[in-house]
N, C-alpha and C positions, 0 to 999 in steps of 0.2 A: 741469726738473729734476721729476724721479716723487712722485707724492702720498707713499710711502711718508716719502721724505726730505723733506718739508714739514713746519712745525712749524703749530701745530692754532692757529683764530685767539683762540681762547682767551690762550695762549699767548704770542703776537707781543702782545697789549694789555698782559699782565703786564711783559713786556720794554720796550713802548715806555713804560707808565707808570713804571716804577724807573727805566730811563736818564732820563727827565725830572726824576726826582724828585733824581737822583743828581747829573745836571749842575748841577741850579741849585743844591746846596749845593758846587758844586765837587769833586766826587769822582767820576768816571767807573770809580775799578780796583772798583769790588766793583756792579756791572750784575748785577742779579737773572737767575738760569739755573737757574731754575726749571720750568723746564716739563714735563709728565709725559716721561720717554722710560723709563719702568719697564714698559710691554710688548712693549722691544725684545729680541730671545732670536735672533743668529746664529753658524752655527759656524764652524768653520776657514776653513773654502770660502770664507764669504760668498752660500751657493748661494742664498740670500730674501731679499739683500741687492742690488737692478735698478742696472745702470749705465745711463744714457743710452742708450750704444752698445751694437751687437750685441757679446757678446764672444765670442770663436773663440779657441781651447785650441792648442799646440804641444808635443808629446811627446818625450819624449828620456832617455835615463838619464845619470842622472852618480851617482859614489859610491857604485856598485850598488847603484843604486836608481831607477825608472820614477818620475816628475816631470811636470809637464803647469804649462804656462806660460800662465794665460791673456793675452788681448790682445787690442787693438781697431785695427783697420784700415781707417784712409778711403784713399781710391787719388784719387792727384793726376791735374790734369787733364794732357792730352797734353804732354811733355816738362818738367813740375815737379817739384823734386825730394821727396822724403820726409823729414817731421820725425821722429823719436823722440825722444819724450817720456816721462823718468824723475822717476817720482815722489818724492819725500821718503817718509820713514821713517814720519810718523806720518799718511800718507796712502794714496790707490792710484790707478789708474787714471784714476777716475773723478771726481775734482775737477779735470782738462781740459778739462772738455767745452768751456768757452768758449773756452778756448786752442784747443781742439779744430777750432772751430766757426768763428773767426775765419781760423786758417787754413785752410781748405775754403774759403774765399769768396775767400780772394789765389792760390787755384788749387795751395797745394801736398797735399801726399798728410799724414796723420796715420798713427804708428805708436807705440800707448800701449800697453808691455806692463805687467803687473803681477809685479814680479819672482821669483823665488822665494821663498817667507817671505809675499810679502806679496799684499794683496787676493784675488782669487780665484785664485791658483796654490796650488800644493803648499805645505804648511807641514812636511819632512821636521825630525824631531826629535834624529835622530843625522846631525848632517851639519855637514860646515865650512865655512861661510859665508865670504865672501870678495868682496870686490869684483871681482876675478879671475874670478873662478868666474861671478858675476854677468854679469860684461861680456862673459865669452866665451860665457853660455849668449845674451846678446842679439845675439851677431851670427851665431850660429846660426839665429837667428828670423831676423834679415838673408835670410841667406842660402836660407830656405825659403821667404820671398814674393821671392826674386830680387831684393831690393833689393841692389844692389853700394855705394852711397855713400848718407850718408845727414848729413842736419843731425842735430846731438845738442844737445838742450836738456836738459839737468838742474837740476831745482831741489832745494835744501834738500840731503841727504843723498844725492838723487838727482845731484847738481852730483859727490860724490867718485866715482859709479859715473860718471858722466858723464864727467870727465877722467880715469879709469883705462881707458873703451874708449877712448878718443879716445890714449891713449899706447898701448893696447897695438893698437888698428886704425886707425892715420893714414890708409890709403891706403881705409878706409871711413868716413873721418869728412870731410862738405865741410865742416864748420862748425862751430863747441862754440862751445852756449850756455851762461854758468852764471848760473841766478838764484837769486840768494840763498842760494846754497852753503855746508853746511857744509865742512869741514873749512879753511878756510883760514887756519888756524890750526894745527899739531901738537901736540895738545893732551897726552900725556904728557909735555911738555916744561914743561907748569903745573900737572898736574892729577895722583892718588894714582893708579895700574892697580887696578884691580876687578875679582872674581873676576865670572863669570858669574850665579854666585849670589847676588852683589849685587843685580846688576839683575833679577836672578827673583822674588828679594824684594820689590824696590820695586815689581816691577809685579802680581806679587799682592796688592798694598795699595791697590790705583789703584781710582780708584771714579770713575762717571758726572759727580760734581758736581768732582772734583779735576781729571781731562781737562779739562772743558772752564773749570775759572780758570784753569787754567796757559796754554793755551790764548789764552783771554782774557787774561792779564795778559802773556806772551812774544810773544803774534802780533802781537795787537790793541789796543797800548797801553789795557787796561782800558775798550776799547772792543767790545761783542757784539752781535750780530741775529740774524735766523732765517738765514742764509745761512754767518755762520761755524758757527752751533751744529748745522746741518746735517750741519758736514763730520766731525763727532765721531759722530754715530749709529754709524756701524758699528761703533766700539771699545768704546763704551757697549753694541753689541747683544753686544759678543763678550765683554765683563768680564760680563752678562749669562746668556753663552750656555753651550751645553753642554761645550766646547772652552777653557775660560778658562786653565786650567792646560798646558793644550800651546802656547796662545797667548803664556801670559806669559813662557814658557820661549825660544819661538822671537825673540821679541822681545828678550827678553835675551841669547842669541849676536847677535841683530845688533846690538845697543848695539858689541858689541864692539869691533866693523869700527872702526865709527867710532874709535876709539884707538887700536887696534893697525895700521890701517893708514892711513897717513897717506897726501894722495897733494899735499900743497903741496911738500914738498921735492924734486918734480918738475917743478914747474909749468913750467922753463924748458927742459924739453926737451921741451914741445906742439912739433909741426912742422906743425898745419892754422890754419887763424884761430880765435881765442880773443874771443869777447864775453862780457863781463859786464854782466849788469843787477843793478843791489843798487839795495833798498831802506834806506837809508841811517840809519835808526830802527832796525832790527833789532836786537838783541841776545841773539843766543841762541848760544851759551857752553858748549857741553856739557862735562860736569864742575865745573861752577862752585862747584856746594855742595862737593869735595871736593881744594878747591887744594893742592900741595905747602906744607910749613911756609914761610915766607921770600918766598914770591913772592905779590905786589903785584898781577901786571900783570892788567890788565883783559879777562876774555873778553868776548868776542862784540860789538868796536865796530865793527860794520860802515860808520858814519860812516869809521874808518880805514884797514879792510881792503880792504874795495874796493880805494883807490889802492895798498897795500900789492902787492895781489896782483898786479891790473894791469901794473907795473912789474917785475915777475918774468918776466913770460910777453913773448914774443920778438911785438913787435907788437899788442899786445892792444891793443881798443879795450873805453873803463865808458861805462857808462852808469848814472848815479844818478840816482835816485829820491828827493827829498826829503820827509819828514815818510811813508814808509810805511815798514812792518816786514817782515817776515821771509816775507810773502806778500801782493808786490804785484798779482799777475793773481785774488786775490781781491779783497784790499780795495780796487781802484781800477783794475777792468778798462780802462778807457777811457785813463786815464795809461800803464797797464802796455803797453797796447796799440802804441801813439806810436814807444815805447820797440824794444819788441820786432822795429817795419816796420822802423828804423834797423837797426838787427843783423841783419836778415835780406838788405836790400837793403845792406847794405855790405862787401856779399861781397868780397874782393878776387880771386880764384881764378875763375879762366878758368871 
């Protein structure tokens, strides 16, 4: 990982000391996250934010405007397939580094796009964001690289996108792997619809501290360390950067997809092999704070959702990781890679 994304030694010592103190008192939910990130500042395109791999760009026109999709491409060894990795909403292509390196060690090619609206890709503000549009753009990227078929692996919001991709382009999808995807529930069944202005206001109100505390609580069960912290640096930089309002609006528009474009209703229509890798401690539940009156359904119970989703999908295989949360590939890569290899090896397609 590049030096820009590392935490200074004093910050690490502070984190460690506070973590020990909190654990000694039995409270691990308030680990100090006060390392100094006040100097971080990034524009909408993350121009000065370094990725661990070389970034390329795919140019195309969409909705009457020219756009550029950033992507990383690591070629496969002869005869091996390409795995396309789809990032979550609060992430970008760069957090896939360990997964990409592992897949490369097995001979797989790796394609990691930053979707339009995310990472180093274009951030159009006057744009109708949809999973279908992002899937079409990703398919066009594959075509441009002469990749006819790919294993598609989606995490978090990327799981919703990967699902839409597999439904739209089954002949280009060798296998679908869903890693703690959101969208295993049709959220508008349980929560009130919110206008994009609602999300825009929330985005503008975010601070670096609130972002870290949200991820600490919801992704890592109160734990925190330098690796987790580094994954929030790009968000911190954009909050403190020159394009804060642009990013707030784009982030607000991409929230709308999650609520208005469900994929769970079509899980029975998959015609490709599907594997689910689920950290069962995950409790990610978009809209939890604005549920409909009288609704007592508990959102985000991944210990139950993985099994329910697998039952909807023809011949799905479920790999559960107990005591891991929303990011198994970050929280415990050694455990995650074991299940990933099983999923990759268990391809029924000849």
